[in-house]
C-alpha positions as CSV (number, residue, x, y, z in Angstrom):
1,M,74.1,59.7,82.8
2,I,75.6,63.5,83.8
3,L,75.4,64.3,87.5
4,G,76.3,67.8,87.8
5,K,74.4,69.1,91.1
6,R,76.0,68.8,94.4
7,P,73.0,66.9,95.9
8,D,72.7,64.6,93.1
9,I,76.1,63.8,93.2
10,E,76.4,63.5,97.1
11,R,73.7,61.3,96.5
12,F,75.0,59.1,94.0
13,L,78.6,59.4,96.4
14,K,77.0,58.1,99.6
15,S,74.2,55.1,97.7
16,P,75.5,54.3,94.3
17,D,72.3,53.4,91.8
18,S,72.7,49.7,91.8
19,R,72.4,50.1,88.2
20,I,75.4,51.8,87.4
21,R,78.9,50.3,86.8
22,A,81.2,53.0,86.3
23,A,81.7,56.3,87.0
24,L,83.7,59.2,85.5
25,I,85.0,61.7,87.6
26,Y,86.8,65.1,86.2
27,G,87.8,68.5,86.5
28,R,90.4,71.2,87.1
29,D,90.3,70.6,90.9
30,L,91.9,67.1,91.1
31,G,91.8,67.6,95.3
32,V,88.0,67.1,94.9
33,V,88.4,64.7,92.2
34,R,90.7,62.2,94.3
35,E,88.4,63.2,97.5
36,R,85.1,62.0,95.8
37,G,87.1,59.1,94.0
38,A,87.9,57.7,97.2
39,E,84.3,58.2,99.1
40,L,83.1,56.5,95.9
41,A,85.5,53.8,96.1
42,G,84.8,52.9,100.0
43,R,81.0,52.4,99.0
44,I,82.0,50.0,96.4
45,A,84.6,47.9,98.0
46,K,85.2,46.8,102.0
47,D,88.9,47.5,101.5
48,P,89.9,50.3,98.2
49,N,93.4,48.9,99.0
50,D,92.9,45.4,98.7
51,P,95.3,44.0,96.5
52,F,92.8,40.9,95.4
53,D,89.6,42.5,94.9
54,V,90.8,46.4,94.0
55,A,92.9,47.0,90.5
56,Q,94.5,50.2,90.6
57,L,95.4,51.6,87.2
58,T,97.2,54.4,85.6
59,D,96.5,55.9,81.7
60,G,100.8,54.5,81.6
61,D,98.9,51.1,82.5
62,L,97.1,51.3,79.0
63,D,99.6,52.7,77.1
64,A,101.7,49.7,78.2
65,D,99.2,47.1,77.2
66,A,95.8,48.2,75.3
67,G,94.1,45.3,76.5
68,R,95.0,45.5,80.6
69,L,91.8,47.6,81.6
70,E,89.1,45.3,80.0
71,G,91.2,42.1,81.2
72,E,91.1,43.7,84.9
73,L,87.1,44.4,84.2
74,A,86.2,41.2,82.6
75,A,87.9,39.2,85.9
76,Q,86.3,38.0,88.4
77,S,87.0,38.6,92.4
78,L,89.6,36.2,93.9
79,M,87.9,36.4,97.2
80,G,84.6,37.2,97.0
81,G,83.8,40.5,97.3
82,R,83.0,43.0,94.6
83,R,85.7,44.1,91.7
84,L,86.5,47.5,91.7
85,V,88.6,48.5,89.1
86,R,90.4,52.2,89.7
87,L,92.0,54.1,87.0
88,R,93.9,57.4,87.5
89,F,93.9,58.9,83.9
90,S,96.2,62.2,83.4
91,T,97.1,61.8,79.5
92,E,96.2,63.8,76.7
93,K,96.9,61.2,74.6
94,A,93.4,60.8,71.8
95,G,94.0,57.5,71.6
96,L,94.3,56.6,75.4
97,D,91.5,58.9,75.7
98,K,90.0,56.3,72.6
99,L,90.3,53.4,74.6
100,A,89.2,54.4,78.2
101,A,85.9,54.9,76.4
102,E,85.9,51.6,74.6
103,A,86.2,49.9,77.8
104,L,84.0,51.7,79.9
105,V,81.1,51.7,77.4
106,R,81.4,47.6,76.7
107,H,81.3,47.9,80.6
108,A,78.6,49.9,81.1
109,D,76.4,47.4,78.5
110,G,77.5,45.0,81.2
111,E,79.8,43.1,78.6
112,L,82.4,42.1,80.7
113,N,82.0,41.1,84.8
114,P,79.1,42.8,85.4
115,D,79.5,42.6,88.9
116,A,82.6,45.2,88.8
117,F,82.7,48.7,89.2
118,L,85.4,50.9,87.3
119,I,85.9,54.3,88.9
120,I,88.3,56.7,86.6
121,E,89.6,59.9,87.9
122,A,90.4,62.3,85.3
123,G,92.0,66.0,84.6
124,A,89.5,68.9,83.1
125,L,88.5,66.8,80.1
126,G,87.2,69.0,76.6
127,R,84.0,68.3,75.5
128,D,85.5,66.4,72.9
129,S,86.7,63.7,74.6
130,A,85.7,60.4,73.6
131,L,85.7,59.2,77.2
132,R,83.6,62.1,78.4
133,K,81.2,61.8,75.8
134,A,80.8,58.2,76.8
135,A,80.3,58.9,80.2
136,E,77.7,61.1,79.6
137,K,75.8,58.8,77.0
138,A,76.3,55.6,78.5
139,A,73.0,54.1,80.9
140,G,75.1,52.4,83.1
141,A,77.9,55.2,83.6
142,A,77.6,58.3,85.6
143,A,79.9,61.5,84.5
144,I,80.8,63.5,87.5
145,P,82.4,67.1,86.8
146,C,84.0,68.8,89.2
147,Y,84.2,72.4,89.5
148,E,86.1,74.8,92.0
149,D,84.3,75.1,95.3
150,E,82.1,78.2,96.0
151,P,83.1,80.1,98.4
152,G,79.7,79.1,100.4
153,D,81.0,75.3,100.0
154,V,84.6,76.4,101.5
155,A,83.1,77.9,104.5
156,R,80.6,74.9,105.1
157,Q,83.7,72.8,104.7
158,V,86.0,74.7,107.0
159,R,82.9,74.8,109.7
160,E,82.5,70.9,109.2
161,A,86.1,70.1,110.0
162,L,87.1,72.6,112.5
163,A,83.8,71.4,115.0
164,K,85.2,67.7,114.4
165,D,87.8,69.6,117.2
166,N,85.3,71.3,118.8
167,L,86.5,74.5,117.4
168,S,84.8,77.4,115.2
169,L,85.6,81.1,113.8
170,T,83.2,84.1,114.2
171,S,81.7,84.9,110.7
172,E,84.0,88.2,110.4
173,A,87.3,85.4,111.1
174,L,85.4,82.9,109.0
175,A,85.3,85.2,105.8
176,V,88.9,86.4,106.6
177,F,90.1,82.4,106.5
178,V,88.1,81.3,103.2
179,A,89.0,84.4,101.6
180,R,92.5,83.5,101.9
181,M,92.0,79.5,101.0
182,P,93.5,78.4,98.4
183,K,91.7,77.3,95.6
184,E,92.6,73.8,95.3
185,R,90.6,71.1,97.6
186,G,93.3,68.9,98.6
187,V,95.3,71.8,99.8
188,A,92.6,73.8,101.8
189,R,92.0,70.4,103.0
190,Q,95.8,70.7,104.9
191,E,95.0,74.4,105.6
192,M,91.9,73.3,107.5
193,E,94.2,70.6,109.6
194,R,96.5,72.8,110.2
195,L,94.5,76.0,111.6
196,A,92.8,73.0,113.7
197,L,96.2,72.0,115.3
198,Y,97.1,75.9,115.7
199,L,93.9,76.4,117.7
200,G,94.5,73.5,119.8
201,P,91.9,70.3,119.0
202,G,89.5,70.0,121.7
203,S,89.9,73.3,123.2
204,G,86.8,74.5,122.5
205,A,88.4,77.9,120.9
206,Q,86.4,80.4,118.5
207,A,89.1,82.4,116.9
208,T,88.6,86.1,115.8
209,P,90.3,87.8,112.9
210,A,93.0,89.1,115.8
211,D,93.5,85.4,116.6
212,L,94.3,84.5,112.9
213,E,96.8,87.0,112.0
214,P,99.4,85.0,113.6
215,F,98.5,82.0,111.8
216,L,97.7,83.8,108.2
217,G,101.2,86.0,108.3
218,V,101.4,87.8,105.2
219,E,98.9,87.9,102.6
220,P,101.5,86.8,99.6
221,E,99.0,89.0,97.2
222,A,98.7,91.9,99.1
223,S,100.5,94.7,97.3
224,L,97.8,93.7,94.6
225,F,94.8,93.9,96.9
226,D,96.3,97.4,98.4
227,A,96.5,98.8,94.4
228,A,92.9,97.4,93.5
229,S,91.8,99.2,96.4
230,D,93.8,102.4,95.9
231,A,92.5,102.1,92.3
232,F,88.8,101.9,93.4
233,G,89.3,104.9,96.2
234,G,90.7,107.4,93.4
235,R,94.2,107.2,94.4
236,I,96.5,106.9,91.0
237,A,99.8,107.5,92.3
238,D,98.8,104.7,95.3
239,A,97.3,102.7,93.0
240,Q,100.5,102.6,90.7
241,A,103.2,102.1,93.3
242,G,101.3,99.0,94.6
243,L,101.3,97.5,91.2
244,R,104.9,98.2,90.6
245,R,105.5,97.0,94.4
246,A,103.4,94.0,93.3
247,A,105.7,93.1,90.1
248,Q,108.7,93.2,91.9
249,E,107.2,90.6,93.9
250,G,106.6,88.4,91.5
251,E,103.1,89.2,90.9
252,A,102.3,89.4,87.1
253,G,99.7,91.7,85.1
254,P,96.8,89.1,84.9
255,A,97.0,88.8,88.9
256,A,96.7,92.5,89.2
257,V,93.6,92.4,86.7
258,R,92.5,89.9,88.8
259,A,92.6,91.4,92.0
260,M,90.3,94.3,90.6
261,G,88.0,91.9,89.1
262,M,87.8,91.0,92.7
263,H,87.5,93.9,94.1
264,L,84.9,95.2,91.9
265,G,82.9,91.7,92.5
266,K,82.4,92.6,96.3
267,L,81.5,96.1,95.4
268,R,79.0,94.8,93.5
269,R,77.8,92.3,95.9
270,T,77.7,94.6,98.5
271,L,75.7,96.9,96.5
272,T,73.5,94.5,96.0
273,L,72.7,93.2,99.3
274,A,72.3,97.0,100.5
275,K,69.9,97.4,97.5
276,G,68.1,94.9,99.0
277,G,67.7,96.0,103.0
278,A,71.1,95.1,104.6
279,G,73.1,97.3,106.3
280,L,76.0,98.3,104.3
281,Q,78.7,97.3,107.0
282,E,76.9,93.9,107.3
283,A,76.8,93.7,103.3
284,A,80.5,94.5,103.6
285,K,81.3,91.5,105.5
286,A,79.0,88.7,103.7
287,S,81.0,90.0,101.0
288,G,84.3,89.2,102.7
289,V,86.0,92.3,103.4
290,F,88.5,92.0,105.5
291,W,88.3,93.9,108.7
292,K,91.3,96.2,108.8
293,Q,90.0,97.5,104.9
294,E,86.3,97.9,106.1
295,R,86.5,101.3,106.6
296,E,88.1,102.2,103.2
297,F,85.7,100.1,101.7
298,L,82.5,101.5,103.1
299,R,84.0,104.6,101.6
300,Q,84.0,103.4,98.4
301,A,80.8,101.5,98.8
302,R,79.3,105.0,99.6
303,S,80.4,106.4,96.2
304,W,80.4,103.5,93.9
305,T,76.6,102.5,92.4
306,L,75.7,99.2,91.0
307,E,75.4,101.4,87.1
308,A,79.0,103.0,87.3
309,L,80.3,99.2,88.2
310,D,78.1,98.0,85.3
311,Q,79.9,100.3,83.2
312,L,83.4,100.0,84.4
313,Q,83.1,95.9,84.0
314,P,83.7,95.4,80.4
315,E,86.7,97.4,81.0
316,V,88.2,94.7,83.4
317,L,87.3,91.8,81.1
318,N,88.8,93.3,78.2
319,A,92.0,93.9,80.1
320,D,91.6,90.1,81.4
321,R,91.5,88.7,77.4
322,L,94.3,91.1,76.3
323,C,96.7,89.8,79.3
324,K,96.3,86.4,78.6
325,T,97.3,87.2,74.8
326,A,100.6,85.7,74.0
327,G,103.5,88.2,74.3
328,S,101.3,91.5,75.6
329,P,102.6,94.3,77.4
330,D,100.6,92.7,80.7
331,S,102.0,95.2,82.9
332,L,100.9,98.1,80.9
333,I,97.7,96.6,80.4
334,A,97.2,96.6,84.6
335,E,98.6,100.1,84.9
336,R,96.1,101.5,82.3
337,L,92.9,99.4,84.0
338,A,93.9,101.2,87.5
339,F,94.0,104.6,85.9
340,T,90.7,103.8,84.2
341,V,89.4,102.9,87.3
342,A,90.8,105.9,89.6
343,G,89.5,108.2,87.3
344,R,85.9,107.1,87.2
345,A,86.2,106.9,91.1
346,R,87.5,110.6,91.2
347,R,84.7,111.7,89.1
348,L,82.4,109.8,91.8
349,G,83.7,112.2,94.6
350,L,86.4,110.1,95.8
């Protein structure tokens, strides 16, 4: 059984289906995988760290003893509670993938200890993974893919985390903070905790973008975003200088192309919202535009059109593909894309 939608996943984690004996939680964002695994373990066992009722394994244990996982799943609880077996699976070895899949199928079918529960936390399993296929097909198992959080999800998490300490951010500050958050949820959680300590737990403070400046410091990729803004503003020389400055700071061509793609995305979202009736300034804020760049961004938004952005999108995608090709001159590819963008901007009157 596959649980792909967030509401379905949250319902299952809060109240696991009694017919399910195994759950495979996997994805690139190991922070989300670990968080969901811990939440589910807490629902299954009174104490997820109890050495008597809980067995914690790694793929190394399977590599050393092929029968270890099935043996733990067949064992009875020593203290009368529900047996829980947790496997952290991080290998790419096909043999171990198949071994874990076979154990999951047997357990999901009730062949081992039917009262035990198996949780497997894994990385990004491909479609050819035997373990992933087994969890998706077995009636007694749940496959839970974990994707990177969307900006809206991150914003909700930030609000909830700060509210626990009687803290909050203005809408502008929230957009700034979310835009700067790391993708990995575990690291993001640490940043939320650090912000709460900075603002003062229990103080009732509501922070503005200006309040966040000392906390956020200088953006590591500031040169790239400046270069992207210069390119979309038609300033070819400034864009080129920004890209070269970013290269000196260690930011390679793929990151530069990504920055230009993100700027294009913000312009598209802003123009789409404006087309739907929103004010241009309101739309820019909703798109996550930093307040210091708002004036220049609005100048660009008044000249760019959705049609022009759609015509440019293939150029960005092609540059991204070329940058990821082994041995490609990615810095030159990024500069060429910046020239293309700036040239289109100038033809639009910027």
